[in-house]
PALUMVO-96323 format. One record per atom (N, C-alpha, C): x, y negated, z; residue in one letter. Coordinates in steps of 0.001 Angstrom, whole numbers, plus 500000, padded with zeros to 6 digits. Each point is the difference from the previous one (the first is absolute). Example, Ala and Ser with C-alpha at 12.3 -4.5 7.8 and 13.67 -1.06 7.14 Angstrom:
// PALUMVO-96323
513190505690507800A 499110498810500000A 500900498800500000A 499650498950499280S 500820498810500060S 499230498910500730S 
END
This chain:
// PALUMVO-96323
147658801006136535M 499099499244500852M 500350498525499955M 498978499163500035N 500227498563499992N 500541499509501328N 499533500589501078A 500394499537501330A 501214500783500479A 500863499320500729Q 501151500656500584Q 499548500705501273Q 500082501333500019L 499538500777501142L 501187500640500700L 499910500145501295A 501051500645500771A 499365500809501117A 500646501100500360T 499537500781501137T 500618499409501258T 499172499766501009V 500446499380501237V 499464500825501154V 500806500206501020Y 499562500744501169Y 499974499074501203Y 498973500123500806A 499861499164501193A 500958500497501068A 500906499123500455D 500951500372501044D 499410499816501389D 499096499046500128Q 499418499698501300Q 498490499991499885Q 499304500383501066P 498541499910499951P 499566498543499872P 498852499748499339P 499533498624499848P 499628499384501339P 500168498673500100Q 499618499270501201Q 498485499828500008Q 499371500175501150R 498544499860500119R 499665498957501050R 498846499397499816E 499504499080501011E 499674500796501257E 500152499400501180P 499656500717501231P 498549500476499956P 499771501225500406G 498651500551500069G 499495500600498701G 500766499903498906V 499572500570498720V 500614501387499871V 499153501000499857Q 500458501380499900Q 500080500430498540Q 501004500792499670A 500128500533498643A 499001501127499811A 499376500054498821L 499077501089499696L 500748501255499588L 501200499845499497S 500827501137499613S 501454499597500201S 500901500989500027P 501404499648500199P 500525499175498820P 501003499156500246P 500575499212498907P 500527500911498897P 499873499539498757R 500516500744498853R 501046499149499291R 500940500647499330P 501004499218499273P 499374499286498803P 500582498866499651V 499609499302498783V 500582500789498834V 499167500378499046V 500460500824498886V 500387499148498800V 499235498964499720F 500288499128498864F 500087498557500462F 500867499273499376R 500073498560500211R 500190499384498618R 499327498908499741T 500092499373498690T 500165498498500129T 500713499429499063R 500076498541499900R 499018499503498960R 499434500928499250G 499003499649499010G 500592499336498773G 499117499607499122T 500361499292498777T 499271498666500021T 500758498912499939T 499403498674500108T 499853499356498631T 498801499505499752R 499708499204498805R 499146498820500457R 500564498822499919G 499275498817500444G 499696500084501484G 498752499724500389P 499657499974501422P 499699501376500595P 500111501074499193I 499590501335500456I 501184500953500024I 500154500707501132T 500944501108500090T 499182501274500068T 500105500827498966R 499251501260499945R 500799501038500785R 499460500419501153L 500671500949500881L 499692501445499642L 498866500223499338M 499596501354499624M 499185499904498719M 500247500945499087S 499219500060498765S 499899501459499557S 499156500296498998P 499852501390499561P 501302500625499503P 500985499185499619G 501269500526499517G 500951500413501103G 499655499776501260D 500874500408501104D 499165500632501107D 499889499372501157L 499269500602501119L 498513500173499728L 499456499220499079G 498580500092499686G 499566501394499571G 500905500778499440Q 499684501376499621Q 499750500877501223Q 500576499612501130L 499915500818501210L 498860499601500929L 499467498809499850V 499033499492500974V 498679499584499355V 499574500725498996K 498712499705499354K 498896500094501037K 498992499158499988P 499517499144498923P 500618498605499995P 501053499764500794F 500617498678500016F 500799499820498717F 499811498869499333V 500609499764498696V 501217499090500120V 499813498822500567F 501082499040500184F 499973499497501436F 501182499631500497L 500111499235501233L 500893498815499675L 499438498803500112D 500723498781499657D 500195499128501229D 501166499389500089L 500281498932500954L 500015498719499173L 499222499012500398F 499966498766499212F 500331498798500864F 500666499043499391T 500234498691500589T 499664498992498914T 498881499317500170V 499527499052498997V 500177498597500562V 500763499195499269K 500242498616500415K 498898499099499452K 499756498881500693P 499015499054499471P 500418499557498602P 499033499805499147S 500268499664498610S 499424498629499686S 500746499234499249I 499502498697499561I 499299500204498662I 498745499613499930G 499285500068498738G 499311501313499720G 499782500847500997G 499237501215499746G 500505501187500776G 499304501103499838A 500317501227500723A 501197500695499364A 500865500644500819P 501157500696499461P 499612501144499051P 498909500683500269M 499582501110499143M 498704499697499267M 499269499018500475G 498740499654499357G 498941501077500176G 498819499709499523M 498900500966500036M 500392501175499102M 499926501226500538H 500395501179499223H 499096501180500348H 499887500993499073P 499052501097500187P 500626501268500571P 499146500830500597H 500323501372500400H 498779500851499698H 500213501295499774S 498875500937499882S 500474501395500371S 499074500813500513G 500277501402500296G 500844500273501226G 500359498970500764I 500838500170501191I 499396499223501167I 500640500137501158A 499676499165501154A 501314499456500537A 499945498855500657T 501189499455500647T 499670499632501440T 500981500210500864L 499930499558501390L 501155499021500178L 499689498769500349T 501017498963500159T 500029499556501454T 501206499977500582Y 500200499523501368Y 500916498787499935Y 499559498884500548L 500764498763499953L 500797499829501294L 501337500018499890M 500878499886501168M 500321498555500359M 500095499133498995E 500344498595500234E 499218499125499036E 499653498811500462G 499339499026499145G 498501500212499906G 499390499226499127E 498568500105499718E 499833500049498487E 499000500748499549V 499733500122498568V 498554499617499730V 499820499061499086G 498663499696499514G 499651501029498942G 498841500637500113Y 499635501061499058Y 498682499681499315Y 499850500596498830E 498766499916499237E 499952501240499121E 498812500613499887D 499881501149499105D 498651499996499291D 499887500852498992S 498790500013499171S 498811500676500670S 500163500493501247T 498840500503500745T 499275498848500698T 500561498794499891G 499384498830500622G 500624499607501322G 500985500752500471K 500648499683501276K 501068498937499778K 500097499080500961Q 501081499023500012Q 500185499511501425Q 501215499603500318G 500296499527501337G 501490499987500239G 500387500068501278T 501405499992500384T 500291501224500854T 501026500754499618L 500463501149500774L 501178499529500843L 499880500033501354P 501082499517500857P 501036501090500281P 501106499591500614T 501007500954500458T 499316501079500838T 500309501269499733G 499393501112500722G 498689500463499405G 499512499315498977G 498754500390499346G 500212501140499015G 498900500659499643V 500031501153499092V 498966499796498900V 500392500318498783E 499069500024498871E 499919501430499486E 498775500509499832W 499768501289499339W 499212499678498741W 500546500389498842M 499314499747498743M 499904501307499216M 498758500397499713R 499796501149499115R 499702499419498626R 500959500143499094A 499838499413498668A 498926500732499203A 499897501323500179G 498969500761499300G 499989499705498517G 498822499602499466N 499884499768498561N 500571498650499562N 500609499272500901G 500707498782499629G 499713498825500900G 501058499311500381V 499897498793500815V 501147499067499599V 499728498725500049W 501029498983499819W 500220499352501360W 501265499713500332H 500250499335501288H 501251499144499934H 500133499152501016D 501125499088500097D 500273499742501475D 501257499795500336G 500391499626501348G 501108498964499921G 499850498901500730V 500942498890499945V 500381499602501422V 501318499845500294P 500376499518501326P 499332498661500302P 499579499847501252V 499358498765500449V 501073499123500634V 500001498724499685G 500961499070500586G 501383500169499400G 501012499667500796Q 501384500014499517Q 500770501251500409Q 499343500961500657S 500681501211500464S 499835501132499000S 501013500862499942S 499913501206499179S 499052500990500652S 499491500917499204A 499174501100500508A 500789501286499802A 500071500823501058K 500761501247499944K 499127501123500522K 500020501135499305G 499202501129500452G 500272501252499199G 499205501011500281F 500072501276499298F 498699500224499256F 500105500676498857Q 498805500413499274Q 500174501463499609Q 499046500824500437L 499985501428499689L 498938500238498935L 500392500593498883W 499079500333498917W 499608501463500154W 498719500282499889V 499469501349500220V 499202500438498775V 500252501220499527A 499203500560498906A 498631500376500550A 498956499571499327L 498637500331500422L 499633501402499541L 499110500683500728P 499468501270499501P 499285499743498669P 499991500981499124A 499401499845498669A 498582499440500070A 499223500430500979A 498603499556500120A 499884498507500325A 501076499374500513E 499949498586500373E 500762499088499045E 500685500587499007E 500793499179499084E 499157499005499216E 498748500334499714N 499121499100499250N 498880499419500855N 500144500067501317A 499003499415500907A 500118498479499958A 498975499296500442P 500089498536500043P 501149499552500910P 500625498908499616A 501086499440500804A 499452499475501322A 500798500142501058Q 499644499473501316Q 501263499505500683Q 499853498988500844S 501137499517500765S 499558499690501423S 500949500114500903L 499752499788501420L 501213499274500574L 499755498965500763Y 501068499218500608Y 499802500024501510Y 501051500414500730L 499925500108501458L 500922498981500656L 499490499308501009S 500837499087500772S 500900500833500913S 501082499419500512P 500877500749500905P 499255500582501204P 498975499307500499D 499238500496501152D 499216501266499675D 499733500252498725D 499251501192499588D 500897501196499710D 501318499833500167V 500954501077499731V 500483500543501341V 499632501257500347P 500384500554501301P 501515500121500161P 500446499877501241V 501406500154500345V 500106501158500974V 500920500927499732A 500274501128500896A 501493499968500304A 500372499428501148G 501417499829500315G 500609499040498992G 501096500377499357P 500634499113499026P 499401500114498594P 498928500768499837V 499458500304498672V 498692499254499753V 499891499359498829R 498732499417499544R 499373501039499078R 498779500420500286V 499356501120499308V 499142499463498851V 500650499646498891C 499337499324498878C 499014500897499266C 500389501210499658C 499118500876499209C 498746500359500778C 500139500328501264W 498830500345500806W 499058498812500090W 500551498816500208A 499164498807500142A 499183499763498741A 500623500124498845A 499282499794498740A 498934501070499812A 500322501245500312T 499034501092499837T 498808499815500928T 500260499671501268A 498907499838500963A 499080498857499589A 500558498877499594R 499188498848499601R 499215500331498734R 500631500698499070W 499336500332498742W 498808500918500249W 500196500997500849K 498911500941500292K 498828499283500656K 500293499004500824A 498929499297500699A 499178499121499062A 500627499507498911G 499294499040499173G 499677500441498592G 500306501233499628S 499800500387498608S 499889501506499871S 499322500436498941R 499952501441499763R 501295500482499355R 500783499075499445H 501300500348499437H 501052499763501069H 500978500839500065R 501024499869501030R 501383500000499360R 500997499460500697P 501363500132499508P 500396501467499980P 500849500341499088T 500475501373499870T 501079500274501012T 
END
């Protein structure tokens, strides 16, 4: 395995905000990873490790992208046959993609992109601050792998909060269903 994994058991129940009830009893942490870091991306999960156990999820990346002088750190690049859900924890990212969308994703914002039959996109930190977040890659069902590319950008106000949890996947699915016949997987 590329990632260093260890079995860890929870000694104490997790701390909760007052008034937040657990839906189920606490469970021990089974895997912990430091991931594999290459440049601005730490790959926490891939098909060669935990990805085999949690399909349709393909990759889980933690990224920290610093402002770049003279261009984007990764530049405009393509994807096809997958979808990505990106959650921005710190900073702002200017985005542009081949579906015609462009703008700024702020801290707490969510991007859902269904690459389908192909999309090109780019994201660049805005200003002098780094951008930090998570990106979850999802395998599309066979029927959607060649569908037209679509992207959706949600402001932090459009992402529901339930106690200490920001419900990113539900928010993207609900918005997608309201505005399109195609939905996130």
